[in-house]
C-alpha positions as CSV (number, residue, x, y, z in Angstrom):
1,M,-51.6,115.5,-27.2
2,R,-53.5,112.5,-28.3
3,I,-51.8,109.2,-27.9
4,I,-52.4,106.7,-30.7
5,A,-52.1,102.9,-29.9
6,V,-52.4,103.1,-26.1
7,S,-53.7,99.5,-26.3
8,Y,-50.1,98.5,-27.2
9,L,-48.9,100.1,-23.9
10,R,-51.5,98.0,-22.0
11,E,-50.3,94.8,-23.8
12,F,-46.8,95.6,-22.8
13,W,-47.5,96.2,-19.1
14,D,-49.5,93.0,-19.1
15,R,-46.2,91.3,-20.0
16,Y,-44.0,93.6,-17.8
17,P,-46.2,94.6,-14.7
18,D,-43.4,96.8,-13.3
19,A,-43.9,99.1,-16.3
20,E,-47.5,99.8,-15.7
21,Q,-47.3,102.7,-13.4
22,P,-44.4,104.4,-15.2
23,L,-46.3,104.0,-18.5
24,K,-49.5,105.3,-17.1
25,S,-47.7,108.3,-15.6
26,W,-46.0,109.0,-19.0
27,A,-49.4,108.7,-20.8
28,D,-51.0,111.1,-18.4
29,E,-48.3,113.6,-18.8
30,V,-48.3,113.4,-22.5
31,K,-52.0,113.8,-22.7
32,K,-51.8,117.1,-20.9
33,A,-48.8,118.3,-23.0
34,L,-49.0,120.9,-25.7
35,W,-46.0,120.3,-27.9
36,S,-45.4,122.4,-31.0
37,Q,-41.7,121.5,-31.6
38,P,-39.1,119.1,-30.4
39,A,-37.7,121.6,-28.0
40,D,-41.0,121.4,-26.1
41,V,-40.6,117.7,-25.7
42,K,-37.0,118.1,-24.5
43,A,-38.2,120.9,-22.0
44,Q,-40.6,118.3,-20.5
45,Y,-38.4,115.1,-20.8
46,R,-34.7,116.1,-20.6
47,S,-33.6,112.5,-21.0
48,A,-35.7,112.1,-24.3
49,S,-33.7,111.6,-27.5
50,I,-35.0,113.6,-30.5
51,L,-34.4,111.6,-33.8
52,K,-35.1,112.2,-37.4
53,N,-38.6,111.7,-38.9
54,R,-40.2,113.4,-35.9
55,R,-39.2,110.4,-33.7
56,V,-38.6,110.7,-30.0
57,V,-37.2,108.0,-27.7
58,F,-38.5,108.2,-24.1
59,N,-36.7,106.4,-21.2
60,I,-39.4,104.5,-19.1
61,K,-38.9,103.3,-15.5
62,G,-35.3,104.6,-15.1
63,N,-34.3,103.5,-18.5
64,D,-35.3,99.8,-18.0
65,Y,-37.6,100.3,-20.9
66,R,-37.6,102.5,-24.1
67,L,-40.6,103.9,-25.8
68,V,-40.3,105.2,-29.5
69,A,-42.9,107.6,-30.7
70,S,-43.6,109.7,-33.7
71,V,-44.9,113.1,-32.9
72,A,-47.3,114.9,-35.2
73,Y,-47.0,118.4,-33.7
74,R,-49.5,120.0,-36.1
75,Y,-52.2,117.4,-35.1
76,Q,-51.2,117.2,-31.4
77,A,-50.8,113.5,-31.8
78,V,-48.2,111.0,-30.5
79,Y,-48.0,107.6,-32.4
80,I,-46.5,104.7,-30.4
81,K,-44.0,103.0,-32.7
82,F,-42.2,100.7,-30.2
83,I,-42.1,99.8,-26.5
84,G,-39.7,97.3,-25.3
85,T,-36.7,96.5,-23.1
86,H,-33.4,98.2,-23.4
87,A,-32.0,95.1,-25.1
88,E,-34.9,95.0,-27.6
89,Y,-34.4,98.7,-28.4
90,D,-30.7,98.2,-29.1
91,A,-31.5,95.6,-31.7
92,L,-33.6,98.0,-33.8
93,D,-33.5,101.2,-35.8
94,A,-35.6,103.7,-33.9
95,E,-35.9,106.0,-36.9
96,T,-37.8,103.4,-39.0
97,V,-39.4,101.0,-36.5
98,E,-43.2,100.5,-36.8
99,L,-45.6,98.7,-34.5
100,E,-45.9,95.0,-35.1
101,R,-49.4,93.5,-34.5
């Protein structure tokens, strides 16, 4: 899978240094993945939440942080839509959130 907006992850771990290694590990695993359907994501990440609109919520660093991504299975791409604290995640709609630049 290709990850779109990796720079957003870097910006996040600059603000939250304890997220750097968990995010790097997640990115390495996702880059090696070959997902063709949501069940493939769940098989690899049992705690991931599959939402509408091809959205997936990943728990990062023992659920301290949440990452929302849109998965384009046909194109083997993962688009980062949100990364934030659990409290920030609770304040948004994961099915519609978009990156803010």
